[in-house]
VOPAGU-2260 file (C-alpha; in pm, 1 decimal, decimal comma):
REM VOPAGU-2260
SITE   aa  ch    i         X         Y         Z
SITE  PHE   A    0      -9,4     -11,5      -8,0
SITE  VAL   A    1     133,6     354,9     -89,4
SITE  THR   A    2     -13,3     675,1      11,3
SITE  ASN   A    3      74,1    1051,9      -1,3
SITE  THR   A    4     210,4    1206,7     330,8
SITE  SER   A    5     135,7    1581,7     240,0
SITE  ALA   A    6     -89,9    1778,4      12,3
SITE  GLN   A    7     210,7    1794,7    -254,1
SITE  GLY   A    8     135,7    2134,9    -373,7
SITE  ASN   A    9    -172,6    2265,3    -565,6
SITE  GLN   A   10    -222,7    1977,0    -805,0
SITE  VAL   A   11    -393,0    1623,0    -749,5
SITE  ASP   A   12    -112,2    1390,8    -726,1
SITE  ASN   A   13    -123,4    1015,8    -700,8
SITE  ALA   A   14      93,5     785,4    -496,5
SITE  PHE   A   15     154,3     434,9    -635,0
SITE  GLY   A   16     354,7     129,1    -589,9
SITE  TYR   A   17     419,6    -206,3    -749,7
SITE  PRO   A   18     624,1    -514,5    -689,9
SITE  VAL   A   19     979,5    -541,1    -866,5
SITE  SER   A   20    1054,0    -885,9    -719,0
SITE  ASN   A   21     970,8   -1098,5    -428,4
SITE  SER   A   22    1175,2    -878,8    -191,7
SITE  GLN   A   23    1160,9    -530,0    -370,5
SITE  PHE   A   24     902,1    -280,5    -465,2
SITE  PHE   A   25     890,8      60,1    -629,0
SITE  ALA   A   26     692,5     342,4    -476,6
SITE  ALA   A   27     668,4     703,6    -600,5
SITE  THR   A   28     417,5     996,3    -680,1
SITE  LYS   A   29     287,3    1100,5   -1006,4
SITE  SER   A   30     198,5    1479,8   -1097,1
SITE  SER   A   31    -140,4    1529,7   -1252,0
SITE  ALA   A   32     -20,0    1865,3   -1385,4
SITE  ILE   A   33     236,5    1727,8   -1616,2
SITE  ALA   A   34     137,4    1374,7   -1776,2
SITE  ASN   A   35     355,2    1090,4   -1659,0
SITE  LEU   A   36     586,2    1307,4   -1443,2
SITE  VAL   A   37     712,3    1086,2   -1164,1
SITE  ASN   A   38     833,7    1339,8    -888,6
SITE  ASN   A   39     981,0    1309,3    -537,7
SITE  PHE   A   40     697,1    1399,6    -294,6
SITE  PRO   A   41     709,3    1191,0      32,2
SITE  VAL   A   42     497,3     858,9      42,9
SITE  SER   A   43     414,0     633,4     321,1
SITE  TRP   A   44     407,5     242,0     241,5
SITE  LEU   A   45     323,2     -81,5     396,0
SITE  ALA   A   46     412,0    -399,9     233,4
SITE  LEU   A   47     244,0    -743,4     319,5
SITE  GLY   A   48     350,7   -1069,5     199,6
SITE  ARG   A   49     539,0   -1390,0     283,4
């Protein structure tokens, strides 16, 4: 699970994450102002698995 930790400016931004392997995942935020721009706003994450 990945979520934003702040308002991240005046645009609607999305936090996202996905698995890379069975022991690693990628988490970041994407700007809605500029299409497909991955930016560096802080996120909170929680990984569940075995």
